[in-house]
N, C-alpha and C positions, 0 to 999 in steps of 0.2 A: 501361801499369796497369791492370789486369779493373775492371768494371767488377760490383754485387752484384747478385743476384736473391733475392727471398724470394718465397716464395707460401704459401698457408695457407686451407686448404676444412677447410671440415663439414660430416659427414652423416650420414645419419638412419640410420645399417645399419652393424653393426659391420666392424671391419676387414677384416679378415676377407673377408666378401663384399664387403666395396669390392675389394679386390686383386682378388679371383678378377672383377670387373666389367671392372676397367682392361685386365687378361691378356685378354679372350671374342675371338674375333675377330670376332666379331657385332659387338658393343659400338664395335670401334677400327674396321673400315667404316663405322659409320653416323656414328661420331664425323668421322673424315674425309670423310662427302662432305658433311657440312654443315658444318665450321670449316677442312677441310684445302686451300685451294685449286684450283686448276688442278691437274691431273694427280695426284692423292692417291691414295696405296696406301698401304696394310700392306704391305710387299716382304719380310718375312722375320717370319715365326713360330713359334716354338717354345715348346712347354712341358713338361720332366720334372718327375719326381719332386724333382729339388731348385732348380729353379725357375721360371722364364720368361725367355728372349730375343725384342725385338724390335725391331726398326722400321719406321720409319716413314716416307713419304718426302711433305713437304705442302709447297703452293707460296704466293707471296703476288708478286699481280700488278706489274708493276715501273711502275703509275700508281701506285700506291700507299706508292711508296718514296721517298725524299729521292733529291734530286739528286746530295746527293755521297756514297749510296749508290750511286746505282743509272752511278756511273763508274766501279766495280767490277766491278759485277753484269753490267752491260750487258742483261741480258735481264731475265724473272722471277726472284725469289729461292727456290730452291729449295735446301731444308733437308734435310739426315738427320737422325733420333734415332734412335737404340737408345738403350734401354729395356735393361737384364736386372737384373733382379728374381730376390733370394734372401732367401724370408719375406717381411715386411711392409715389405723395404726394397729401395729399386733406385736403382742408380746410370745415371747419363745421361750418353750425348755425342751432343751435333748441330755438325754439319758442313754449310759454306754454303756453296754451289756458291758461286764465282768471289768471292771473299770470304777473305782473308788471315786464318785466325782461327777460335776454335771456343768454342762451347758446352761448359759442363762442369756436372755437378753430381747433387744423389742426392734423392729424395724417402723419405719414410719414413711410413708408418699408423699409426695407436694409438688405440688404443678410448678413449671417451672415456664414459661413464655410457650409453646407449644407442644411444650414435653411434660418429662413430669423427671423428678429424682426419687430417690431411695434411699434411705441411710440407717442400716444396721449398727445397729451397737453391742457388747458383749463381754462376757468374760467366757473362761475358762477355769474349774475351780478343781484339781484335781488333789484328797488329801491321804495323798503316800507319804511320809517321811522320807527325805531325804532327795526321794529323786521324783516330786511330786509336778516342782519350779519345770526341769525338764521336761517334763510329759505333760504338765499346760501348753508350754510355748512350743513343741509337736501337734497337737490338738488346734491348737489358735490358728500356726502356720497351716493347717490342711482346710480347714472349717476357713478362712480366708479364700484359700487356695478355690475353694469347692462352691463359693459366696456367687466368684468371681466368674465362674462355669455358669453357672447355674444363671447370672446373669445375663449372658451372651447364647444362651439359649431363648430367656424369656424374648431377648431383641428379635432372635429369629423366629420366633413364635409370634409376635405383632405384625410382623410382616407378611405374615404368609395368613394369618387369620382375621388380625382386625381389622 
């Protein structure tokens, strides 16, 4: 059974401006440096007239993982996150090394008065008998927390750079 993830954020900039920031390599590298954990990197950055494709690698140190998750990963948790942007919509896929499962979802930016809103919807799916549901809950909680940190970073970046 999958665990749902939902996150919303508001920004004081138009949706197109926010989208431009969310695919900007300087912004992405700065965000990863602050929030990405050990060995974080921008693996792929492709922007075309049709959209953008990003692959971000993020790490979670083993000491921050519950014992149940450590049994499967053994070491630090490494997440490879792919975002495929078309206009103001992105499809997201995350694979977690050592953990049989995935995170999938989408995010949409919309204009809202003088600013914009980001809405992310997704789900975690861990295919481990007996404990998969508990691990899904842990992963969903951590992803939601990370999205909050990323939204706050984006607000600061917009205030300083846009």
